[in-house]
N, C-alpha and C positions, 0 to 999 in steps of 0.2 A: 629451496637452499637461501642462503639469508647475503644481499646484498648489503657491500656497503656503499657509500655518495662519495666520490673524490672529483672536484671541478677540474676540469680541460675544457677551457670554453663552457661547454652548455653541456657537455657529453658524460656521464655518469658510467662506471664500470665495474665490474664486481669484482673480488675477492683476486680470483684468478684470471683477472688483467681482460676478460670478456665484455664488450658492452652490454650494461644493460637492458636485458629484453622491452619491446613494448608490448601490447597485445596484440598488433600482431605480429610482431616476430614468429619464425617459422615453430621456435619451440614454445610457443603459447597461440597459434594462430587456431587449431581445431579445436581447442577450449573454449577460445575466446568466440569462435562461430556455435558452436553446442549451445552456449551463456545467452547468446544474444540471438538464438534460435529459441529458445526454451520463452525469454522476456517477451521474441514478439507474440509466442504464442497466448499469452497471459495478454498482451498486448489486447490484441482481437476480440478476444473474452469480455475484458474488460469495457469497451469503447462499443461494442457490440451491444451487450444487454447493457448500459446506462443510456442507452439510445431510444432500446424497445421499450425498457420498463414502461413508461405511463399507457401503449397500447395495451401490453400483456393487462395490469391492473385494471384495465377498462375491459378487458375480454375475460378474465376472469371474475371479476365483480372485488375486488382484492386491495382496494386502494388501503384500506384499515392495515393492510401488512406493506403497503409500499415499502416502508424503510425497512423490515425485516426483512427484505431480496438486498440485502446489501447485511444487513447485522446481519443475518443468518450465515453468508458468506464468510463473515469474518471472524464468527466465532469459532465456527468449525478449521478457519488455519490457524486459529492461535492454537488449537490442540494439536493441527497435524503441525505445526513449525517445530511445536516444540520435544514432538518426538521426532520427526527427522532432524535438528540441530544435535540432539544427544547420538542419533544414533549417526550421523554424517561424523561424530567424531571416535564413535566406536570402534566403528565399519568401513567408512568412507562410503563417500556419496552418492555412488550406485545404484547398493538395495532403496536406499529412502529414495533418492528421485525417482524409479522404476516404479516401488507401489504406490508415488505418489502422482504419475502421471497415469496410472490406471485407475485409480480412485474419480480423477476428473473427471477423466471420460466418460466414468459410472457416474458423474453428476449430472452433464451433457445431456445424456441419453434422458434420466429420468426427468431432467426442464421439459426436455424436447416432447416427452406426450403427458404432461402435469395438468390431470382436470378440472384441477382448481388449485387455487392461490398456497393455501398450505401445503398440497405436493412440491412444486414448485420454490417454497421459500425450503423445504427439504433436500429437496435438487443441489439449490445454491450451499447451502450446508456441507453436501458430501463435497459440493465443487470447489468449497474453502481445507475443508480434512485433504485432500488431495494434496491443493496448489500449495500448501504450508511446505510443500518439502523444494518448494524453488527457493523463496527466501532466503532458508535456512541453506540451501547447497552454494543459491550462490556467494551469498556474503562470505560463509565460509570457504569457497575454491576458490575467491576472491584472494582474502585474508590470507588462504596457504601457497599459492602459487606466484599470485603477482608482487614482484619488490613497494615496500610500501609509497616511494614518490609516481608509483603506476598506478596506483587506483585508484582515487580522484580523475584519470582518464580512463580506467576500462567503467566505473560508473555511469560518467557519461557518453562511454560507446553503450552500454548497458538502457540507457536512458536512449540513445538516437533510436535503439529497438521500436521503440511509441511513435517514431514520425508517420512511419506507412501506415500504420493499422490506424492513429489517428486522423490520417489526411483519409484514409481508404473507409474505413472501419465505421464509423458513424455513418456517414453516406449509404454505402453498400447495405449497415444492417435496417437502416432506412425503409432501403430501395425492395429489397428480399421480403422483410415483414408485410410492405406494403403491394405485392405482387404477387407473394407466396404464402407468407403466413408467420409470423411471428415463429413459431414454433420450428420453419426453416433455419433460424437465425442458432440458435443452439444445436440440432442437430449438424449443420453446415459445418462450425465451429470444429465436432470430432475425428476427423480426420487430417486437422491440423497436429494432434496429439499424438498422432505414430508417429508423424513429419517428424516434430519435434526429438520424439524419446529416440528415433534411432540415429538422430546427428550426434545428440547431445549421452549418450548411453556411450558412443563409443572412443568422445572426445573425455571422459571422466574414468575414466577405466585404468586412467593413468595416475589416477590418485589415491590411493590411499587409506587405511585408517590413521588416525594420528598416532605420533612413534614416542610422545615425551608425553608425563605427565599424567597426572589420573585425572580417567574419564568420569564422571557422576554417573553414579547409572541412572537406566529410561526409566526404570518401572516408577517410583517416585515421585519424579520430575512428569511425566507424563499423567498420575494421577493429581498431584497438585494442578494440575494441566485443566482437565477437565472439572475440576472444582472451578475454576477460576472461569472457563467456559458456560458451566452449568447455571452459577452462582450470577454472571451475568445477563444471562439469557432470563434468570427469576428477576432480576432487580431490572431489565426493561420491560418484561411482563408486566411485571408488576403497576406497572410507570402507565400504560396501557391501557388499566380498567377504567382508571377515574373512577374510582369510590376510593370508602374509608378500606375496604377487602383487600387491598391490592397494597395498602403498607405490612401484608404478612409477604407474598413474596419479595418485598424492599427487603426486609430484615434478614428474612431466612438469604435473598441470595449474600448482602452485601457479609454475612458472620461464614460462610460456608467459604466465599472466593476471599477473603482478607487475608488470613496465614498463609494460604499457599500465592496467593499473588508475591508477596513480600520476600516470599523465598525463592522465587524466580524473578526477581528484579534484584537489581544492584542495591546494598542499603542506600537504604535514604530518596530512593525514587520518588518514593509517594509524595515523598515533603522538600523533595526536591533541593536534596542537601548540594551544595559547593560543589563541582569537579565533575566526574561521567553519571553521577545519577542526574545530575539538571540535563545534561543535553539525552539521556534518553527519555523523561522528563517533558522534557521539549516536546518529542519527535511523538509522542502520545499526544500532545494538544495538537504542533501541525496535522495533525491527522485527522483528528475533531473535525478541526476547521474547516480544512480542506475539504475533505470527502463526505463530511457531513452539509456541507454545500452543496458540493458538485454533484453527489444523488438525486436532486432537489432541481436542477439548474434548469433540467429537459422538460421537465413536469411545467417549471414556473411561466418556460418559451413558450408553451401547448395547452396549458391549463388557462396562465393571467393576461397570456395575448393571444390565445386562441390561434396558432402556428402551428404546420403540422410537423412531426416529426423530424422533416429532411431539414428544416428551417434549424432544429432544437440541434441539429447533428454539428449544425455549425461551430458553435458555444463550446461546442465538447471540442471538436479540433484547433478551434485556438490554442483553449487553452494546452495543452496537449505537445503543439509544436511551441509555447513558449516555454513550458515545464522542460523540455529538450535544450530550447536556449540557456534558461538558466542552469541548469545541468553542466554545460558546457562551459560555460563563465565561472564555473564556482572552480571549473576545473582548473580553469587559465590562470585565479585566481590562488588558485593553491603556492604556497610559498612565501607570498605574498602579506594575504591579509588572514587571521589568526580564523578559526574553524567556527568562535561561537561568532565572530560579529556577520560573517555569512549567513547562518542560521539567525538569527535576532531582524539581520534585512532580510532575510527571507517571510519571520513570519510577518513584517510589519506590510508586505505587500501585498499579503493572504487576506489580512486584516483590508488594509484599504481597496484590495481589488472587488472583496465579499462584498463590502459596506457600498459599492461601487453598481456592483451587480445589483442588488435589493431593486435598484430603479427600474429592473425591468415591470413591478408592480406597481410600476405610474404610467401610466396610461399614456399622455402626451408627450413621455420620454421617449426617440426614435432608438428603437428595437437596439442600434448598430453600436449604442453607447453603455448602455450593460453587459455585449458583449463584449467591447472591447475590456473592461475594465473585468470582467473573467479570465482574459487572458494575463489583464495585470498578474494577477492571484495567481495564474499558473507558471509565470515568471516567480511569485516568489516561493512556491514550494518548489522548483526547482533548484535555489540557488539553497536551499532547507535545509532537505533530504537527503544527499549523499553526504555532507561534510557531519552527519549526524554519525552513519555508520562508521565513516574512516576514523572517525575521534574513537570508536569502539574497539575499533580494529587496530589501531596504531596504541592502544591502551592495554592490549588484551593481548599473553601471551599466545603463540601459534596453536599450543594444543588447545587450545580453550576460544577458540576461534567459533566453532558449533554451537557451545552456549551461549557464549558471548549476543551473536549476530540472534540466537533467540531473545533476551533478555529487550534487543531493539523492536523484532519483530512482535513482540509480546506486546509491548508500549503502543506499536504502532498499529495492531491490530483493534486493542481495546479503544483506543479515540478513536478511531473510525468504526466500529460499534455502537458507541456510547452516540457518535456526531449522530449515525446516521437510525439511531435507535429513537434516539430521543428529539430527530425531527420529524420522524415518523410518527410520534407522539403529538405532536403540533398539528402535522395535517391531519389525522385522523381525526382527532380535536375539534379540529375546524369542523372536520366534513360533518362531526355527529351532532354540532351544533347545531346543525342547519345554513350554514354559511360556505361561503364559496373558498376553496383551498387558499385564496389569496391572504388570508388573515395568521393562516398555520404558515404557511413560507415567508414572512414577513419575518416569522418570530425565528427562523431555523436563521434564515439568514445574519441578524440581531445576533442568535446566539453565536453561530461562527464568527462572525467579526470580534467578537471582545472577547473570546479563546484565543486565536490568535493574535491579538493585544496581549494576553497574560503569557500568551506562550513568548513573547519577545522577549517580557520582562523576565522568564524564566532562565532563556537561553543567557541571556548577562550572565549568570554562572553556572556554564560549561567551563569546557578550558578552556586556555586561551592558546591552544597549542598550535603555529602553526607546522603547515604539513611541508615534506618537503616536495619541492619543484619536481614535475616534472620534463625528460628532455623536449 
């Protein structure tokens, strides 16, 4: 149902005279609860895994593959989101969501029993393949079921779903890993898959396939996504070889991925062309910077400061809370501040916060200072993350929301994969050279801060749209 905006104070009504529904309106409440349940599941998984990764790498003697635990997840997610986005437009959200959740659970099980770091990375790829259904279904559902003025608020609601996992997840994961072993962290998350599935599938049944426009065939887009994922993996693999032989997979991967990548992204995204392409490009730079650093935050605290995992969890929790604060702030500013200004400000805060967190590598700096700086980076991504999606949905017809959300998430995943992958290369190279991980971590945080600053420049080319304010 389309809604128009009529000013009666701050109250908005639909054309039939009814008050415009909020996310908690009876007409949308069950759907909102279902989406929040799914985001909560993903949040618990993300918070738990990133906290225990240093211990996993030590136990499986796999520091050289540390970055691949995140890169592999997001390369799998890249394929999953393209498939789920097309299927959401074609058949509705229930089928891709259910299949994705089953694959996600299978990946958790594989990681729980992994005998080597390589098998654990494979389990993470499987988790990503299934997890790709979540952003595809989430973005398409918000675009289709919620009126435009309510979308910033709904994105803030889903960001709030990270608060409890952010407060409890890192510390709980650290305690479980310490007393029962890290494998129980993966295994313990499996029941949450079933809970989220039951709640969400019931809520999604009311949304069928798109009824207008022409939906692109799934097959060609899936092949393109596979080529991009494999190509990106080849490039990252070539970078880890640290020898001239590594140029072969780098070149092969770039050739394999370039054309399909252009077909999956809005025209001009790779050149950050003014308008919507610049917004999509800024999303990739944002995730490169934030997650490229975030993955190594616990390692920096445990390796450079010789602190236990429970201390590292404090930094993860702080950034999660401030991310939610930033998300609600952007929702409140909708209607007054152009979307691109929020994106640009958020990227500048990520740059400043990441540069400040690098002080963790300086021994005499009190640990609370870099942790506080990382909280600033969390505030920054909270301000910038959702407005990008809102811009894309606002500029795209409803029957294309599934495909449009795929473009955003594709840029998102590639940014994360390359940010964490290149960080992993730096840390592995530092270890191979016989030095401490500190030198590699310095490269990680410097690169992330520089990319965030570049993203702020690109964000200035995004649409200057001011979103309608929610009541």
